[in-house]
VOVO-534292 format. One line per 4 residues: their letters; for each residue x, y, z of N, C-alpha, C, O. Coordinates in Angstrom, 2 decimals. Layout:
N
A = X:Y:Z:X:Y:Z:X:Y:Z:X:Y:Z ~ ...
//
This chain:
104
MKDY = 0.83:-1.18:0.00:0.00:0.00:0.00:0.88:1.24:0.00:1.96:1.27:0.58 ~ 0.38:2.26:-0.67:1.05:3.56:-0.71:-0.01:4.63:-0.48:-1.15:4.50:-0.93 ~ 0.38:5.69:0.22:-0.55:6.81:0.40:0.12:8.12:0.02:1.32:8.30:0.21 ~ -0.68:9.01:-0.52:-0.20:10.29:-1.01:-1.23:11.37:-0.68:-2.40:11.07:-0.46
TLTL = -0.77:12.61:-0.65:-1.67:13.75:-0.55:-1.35:14.69:-1.70:-0.21:15.12:-1.87 ~ -2.36:14.99:-2.49:-2.21:15.90:-3.62:-2.81:17.25:-3.23:-4.00:17.34:-2.91 ~ -1.99:18.29:-3.24:-2.50:19.64:-3.02:-2.95:20.18:-4.36:-2.16:20.28:-5.30 ~ -4.21:20.52:-4.43:-4.82:20.97:-5.68:-4.39:22.40:-6.02:-4.06:23.18:-5.13
NGSA = -4.39:22.72:-7.32:-3.94:24.05:-7.72:-4.97:24.84:-8.53:-4.64:25.90:-9.07 ~ -6.20:24.34:-8.62:-7.24:25.06:-9.33:-7.29:24.73:-10.82:-8.18:25.21:-11.53 ~ -6.35:23.93:-11.31:-6.31:23.48:-12.70:-6.37:21.95:-12.72:-6.20:21.30:-11.69 ~ -6.62:21.39:-13.90:-6.62:19.93:-14.02:-5.21:19.41:-13.72:-4.22:19.92:-14.23
QQLS = -5.15:18.38:-12.88:-3.87:17.76:-12.50:-4.00:16.25:-12.59:-5.05:15.69:-12.26 ~ -2.93:15.59:-13.02:-2.90:14.13:-12.94:-2.67:13.75:-11.49:-1.96:14.45:-10.76 ~ -3.28:12.65:-11.06:-3.03:12.18:-9.70:-1.54:11.92:-9.49:-1.05:12.04:-8.36 ~ -0.82:11.57:-10.54:0.61:11.30:-10.42:1.40:12.56:-10.04:2.59:12.46:-9.74
SALA = 0.77:13.72:-10.05:1.44:14.95:-9.57:1.80:14.86:-8.10:2.64:15.60:-7.61 ~ 1.15:13.93:-7.38:1.43:13.74:-5.95:2.74:12.99:-5.73:3.24:12.94:-4.60 ~ 3.29:12.41:-6.79:4.52:11.62:-6.66:5.75:12.52:-6.66:5.84:13.47:-7.44 ~ 6.69:12.21:-5.79:7.96:12.95:-5.78:8.77:12.61:-7.03:9.52:13.45:-7.53
NPAL = 8.61:11.39:-7.53:9.34:10.93:-8.70:8.33:10.28:-9.65:7.75:9.25:-9.31 ~ 8.09:10.87:-10.85:7.11:10.30:-11.78:7.39:8.85:-12.17:6.48:8.13:-12.59 ~ 8.63:8.40:-12.05:8.96:7.01:-12.36:8.31:6.04:-11.37:8.29:4.83:-11.61 ~ 7.80:6.56:-10.26:7.15:5.73:-9.24:5.65:5.58:-9.49:4.91:5.22:-8.58
DLPF = 5.20:5.84:-10.72:3.78:5.69:-11.07:3.48:4.19:-11.20:3.33:3.67:-12.31 ~ 3.40:3.54:-10.06:3.20:2.09:-10.00:1.75:1.71:-10.27:0.85:2.51:-10.00 ~ 1.50:0.52:-10.79:0.12:0.07:-10.99:-0.49:-0.40:-9.66:0.18:-1.04:-8.84 ~ -1.75:-0.08:-9.49:-2.47:-0.48:-8.27:-3.68:-1.32:-8.64:-4.24:-1.19:-9.73
QSLH = -4.07:-2.19:-7.73:-5.29:-2.97:-7.88:-6.51:-2.11:-7.56:-7.57:-2.26:-8.18 ~ -6.36:-1.21:-6.58:-7.46:-0.29:-6.27:-6.89:1.05:-5.81:-5.79:1.13:-5.27 ~ -7.67:2.09:-6.06:-7.33:3.45:-5.62:-8.47:3.99:-4.79:-9.64:3.91:-5.18 ~ -8.13:4.54:-3.63:-9.11:5.15:-2.75:-8.84:6.65:-2.77:-7.73:7.08:-2.47
LQPD = -9.85:7.44:-3.11:-9.71:8.89:-3.18:-10.64:9.53:-2.15:-11.84:9.24:-2.12 ~ -10.07:10.40:-1.32:-10.88:11.04:-0.28:-10.50:12.51:-0.15:-9.34:12.83:0.14 ~ -11.47:13.41:-0.37:-11.19:14.82:-0.15:-10.88:15.09:1.32:-11.38:14.39:2.21 ~ -10.06:16.09:1.56:-9.72:16.48:2.93:-10.97:17.01:3.64:-11.83:17.62:3.01
GANA = -11.05:16.79:4.93:-12.20:17.26:5.69:-12.35:18.77:5.71:-13.45:19.28:5.90 ~ -11.26:19.50:5.52:-11.29:20.96:5.54:-11.67:21.56:4.18:-11.88:22.77:4.09 ~ -11.77:20.74:3.13:-12.14:21.26:1.82:-13.55:21.86:1.85:-14.45:21.33:2.50 ~ -13.72:22.97:1.14:-15.02:23.63:1.08:-15.74:23.38:-0.23:-16.91:23.72:-0.38
NPIY = -15.04:22.77:-1.20:-15.60:22.61:-2.54:-15.39:21.18:-3.04:-14.51:20.48:-2.56 ~ -16.22:20.76:-4.02:-16.06:19.40:-4.56:-14.80:19.28:-5.41:-14.20:20.27:-5.81 ~ -14.42:18.03:-5.67:-13.31:17.70:-6.56:-13.90:16.85:-7.68:-14.68:15.93:-7.44 ~ -13.51:17.16:-8.91:-14.00:16.44:-10.08:-12.90:15.52:-10.59:-11.75:15.92:-10.70
VGTS = -13.28:14.28:-10.90:-12.33:13.26:-11.35:-12.70:12.83:-12.76:-13.87:12.59:-13.06 ~ -11.69:12.75:-13.63:-11.91:12.31:-14.99:-10.67:11.61:-15.53:-9.73:11.31:-14.79 ~ -10.69:11.34:-16.83:-9.59:10.61:-17.45:-8.82:11.45:-18.47:-8.01:10.92:-19.23 ~ -9.08:12.76:-18.50:-8.34:13.63:-19.41:-8.12:14.99:-18.77:-8.76:15.33:-17.77
ASVS = -7.22:15.76:-19.35:-6.90:17.08:-18.83:-8.06:18.06:-19.01:-8.01:19.18:-18.50 ~ -9.10:17.66:-19.73:-10.26:18.53:-19.92:-11.34:18.31:-18.86:-12.47:18.76:-19.02 ~ -11.00:17.61:-17.77:-11.96:17.40:-16.69:-12.47:18.77:-16.20:-11.70:19.72:-16.07 ~ -13.77:18.84:-15.93:-14.36:20.10:-15.48:-15.60:19.80:-14.64:-15.97:18.64:-14.47
SSSH = -16.23:20.85:-14.14:-17.45:20.65:-13.34:-18.61:20.14:-14.20:-19.58:19.61:-13.67 ~ -18.52:20.30:-15.51:-19.58:19.82:-16.39:-19.16:18.59:-17.20:-19.99:17.98:-17.88 ~ -17.89:18.21:-17.14:-17.40:17.05:-17.88:-16.43:16.27:-16.99:-15.24:16.57:-16.93 ~ -16.97:15.27:-16.31:-16.18:14.48:-15.37:-16.81:13.10:-15.21:-17.95:12.88:-15.61
GVRL = -16.05:12.20:-14.63:-16.57:10.86:-14.37:-17.19:10.75:-12.99:-18.22:10.11:-12.80 ~ -16.54:11.39:-12.01:-16.98:11.31:-10.62:-16.82:12.68:-9.97:-15.84:13.38:-10.21 ~ -17.80:13.06:-9.16:-17.73:14.28:-8.36:-17.56:13.86:-6.90:-18.43:13.20:-6.34 ~ -16.45:14.26:-6.30:-16.21:13.95:-4.89:-16.69:15.15:-4.07:-16.20:16.26:-4.27
PAGA = -17.63:14.96:-3.16:-18.18:16.08:-2.40:-17.19:16.64:-1.38:-16.25:15.96:-0.97 ~ -17.43:17.86:-0.99:-16.63:18.49:0.07:-17.01:17.87:1.41:-18.08:17.27:1.56 ~ -16.14:18.01:2.38:-16.43:17.54:3.72:-17.49:18.42:4.37:-17.88:19.46:3.83 ~ -17.95:18.00:5.53:-18.94:18.77:6.28:-18.45:18.91:7.72:-18.18:17.91:8.39
SGVP = -18.35:20.12:8.19:-17.92:20.40:9.56:-16.57:19.75:9.87:-16.36:19.25:10.98 ~ -15.67:19.76:8.90:-14.35:19.20:9.11:-14.25:17.69:8.96:-13.17:17.13:9.11 ~ -15.36:17.03:8.67:-15.37:15.58:8.52:-15.33:15.25:7.03:-16.19:15.71:6.29 ~ -14.34:14.48:6.58:-14.26:14.17:5.16:-15.38:13.22:4.74:-15.88:12.44:5.56
PAPY = -15.78:13.27:3.46:-16.75:12.29:2.98:-16.09:10.92:2.89:-14.87:10.80:2.97 ~ -16.89:9.90:2.74:-16.35:8.54:2.57:-15.48:8.52:1.32:-15.75:9.24:0.36 ~ -14.43:7.70:1.31:-13.58:7.64:0.12:-14.31:7.01:-1.06:-15.20:6.17:-0.90 ~ -13.92:7.45:-2.25:-14.41:6.83:-3.48:-13.36:5.80:-3.88:-12.17:6.09:-3.87
IFEF = -13.80:4.59:-4.22:-12.86:3.50:-4.49:-12.99:3.03:-5.93:-14.07:2.64:-6.38 ~ -11.87:3.07:-6.66:-11.77:2.49:-7.99:-11.09:1.14:-7.82:-10.01:1.06:-7.24 ~ -11.73:0.08:-8.31:-11.13:-1.25:-8.23:-11.04:-1.87:-9.61:-11.93:-1.70:-10.44 ~ -9.96:-2.57:-9.84:-9.80:-3.29:-11.09:-9.69:-4.76:-10.74:-8.80:-5.16:-10.00
SGEG = -10.61:-5.56:-11.26:-10.63:-6.97:-10.88:-9.97:-7.89:-11.90:-9.82:-9.08:-11.65 ~ -9.57:-7.35:-13.04:-8.94:-8.18:-14.06:-7.42:-8.16:-13.95:-6.87:-7.94:-12.87 ~ -6.78:-8.37:-15.05:-5.32:-8.40:-15.09:-4.70:-7.01:-15.16:-3.53:-6.83:-14.82 ~ -5.47:-6.04:-15.60:-4.94:-4.68:-15.72:-4.74:-4.02:-14.37:-5.06:-4.59:-13.33
RLRL = -4.22:-2.85:-14.41:-3.94:-2.11:-13.18:-4.33:-0.65:-13.35:-4.49:-0.16:-14.47 ~ -4.47:0.02:-12.25:-4.79:1.45:-12.23:-3.52:2.22:-11.92:-2.82:1.91:-10.96 ~ -3.23:3.21:-12.73:-2.06:4.08:-12.48:-2.55:5.48:-12.16:-3.56:5.94:-12.69 ~ -1.82:6.15:-11.29:-2.19:7.51:-10.92:-2.23:8.41:-12.16:-3.05:9.33:-12.23
SSFY = -1.35:8.15:-13.11:-1.29:8.99:-14.32:-2.51:8.82:-15.22:-2.68:9.58:-16.17 ~ -3.36:7.84:-14.95:-4.57:7.62:-15.76:-5.73:8.51:-15.34:-6.74:8.58:-16.05 ~ -5.60:9.20:-14.22:-6.69:10.00:-13.67:-6.29:11.46:-13.55:-5.15:11.79:-13.21 ~ -7.25:12.33:-13.83:-7.07:13.77:-13.66:-8.11:14.26:-12.66:-9.21:13.72:-12.57
VLGT = -7.74:15.28:-11.91:-8.68:15.88:-10.96:-8.67:17.40:-11.13:-7.68:17.99:-11.57 ~ -9.79:17.99:-10.77:-9.92:19.44:-10.77:-10.53:19.83:-9.44:-11.60:19.35:-9.07 ~ -9.85:20.71:-8.74:-10.36:21.17:-7.45:-9.84:22.55:-7.14:-9.02:23.11:-7.88 ~ -10.31:23.10:-6.06:-9.97:24.46:-5.65:-8.53:24.55:-5.16:-8.04:23.67:-4.45
NAEK = -7.86:25.62:-5.55:-6.47:25.87:-5.17:-6.28:25.70:-3.66:-7.06:26.23:-2.86 ~ -5.24:24.98:-3.28:-4.80:24.75:-1.90:-5.63:23.72:-1.14:-5.29:23.38:-0.01 ~ -6.72:23.21:-1.72:-7.44:22.12:-1.07:-6.69:20.82:-1.33:-5.79:20.79:-2.17 ~ -7.06:19.76:-0.62:-6.28:18.53:-0.67:-7.13:17.32:-1.02:-8.32:17.25:-0.72
LHIL = -6.45:16.36:-1.67:-7.05:15.07:-1.98:-6.11:13.99:-1.45:-4.92:13.99:-1.77 ~ -6.65:13.09:-0.65:-5.86:11.99:-0.09:-6.06:10.75:-0.98:-7.17:10.43:-1.39 ~ -4.95:10.07:-1.25:-4.95:8.94:-2.17:-4.32:7.74:-1.46:-3.26:7.85:-0.85 ~ -4.99:6.60:-1.56:-4.45:5.34:-1.05:-4.44:4.36:-2.21:-5.49:4.07:-2.78
GVER = -3.28:3.86:-2.56:-3.15:2.86:-3.61:-2.88:1.51:-3.00:-1.96:1.35:-2.20 ~ -3.68:0.53:-3.38:-3.53:-0.84:-2.85:-2.97:-1.70:-3.97:-3.59:-1.86:-5.03 ~ -1.80:-2.26:-3.71:-1.17:-3.16:-4.69:-1.74:-4.56:-4.56:-2.36:-4.90:-3.55 ~ -1.55:-5.33:-5.56:-2.05:-6.70:-5.55:-1.26:-7.56:-4.60:-1.54:-8.75:-4.46
//
């Protein structure tokens, strides 16, 4: 298992931006994404740099009273794997997204 925190910048970002070294974009069996409890705005998740509030795959809600929402879990049950570089997110500058990658 690996965990990361991505600080959002208000533009579309690959989840792999959370990596200190892009060569560490390892494949995962599942990815758990959870907005920080202090976030005031939703985070949009998609598969391209054009992710937006009107064009996204998943909308992660903001926390309430400092409590983060339940994590959203992407699981791959076949032979393939999920890489952080396959996902893009859009969120408010300086808010945070917590990522947990579970290896096989």
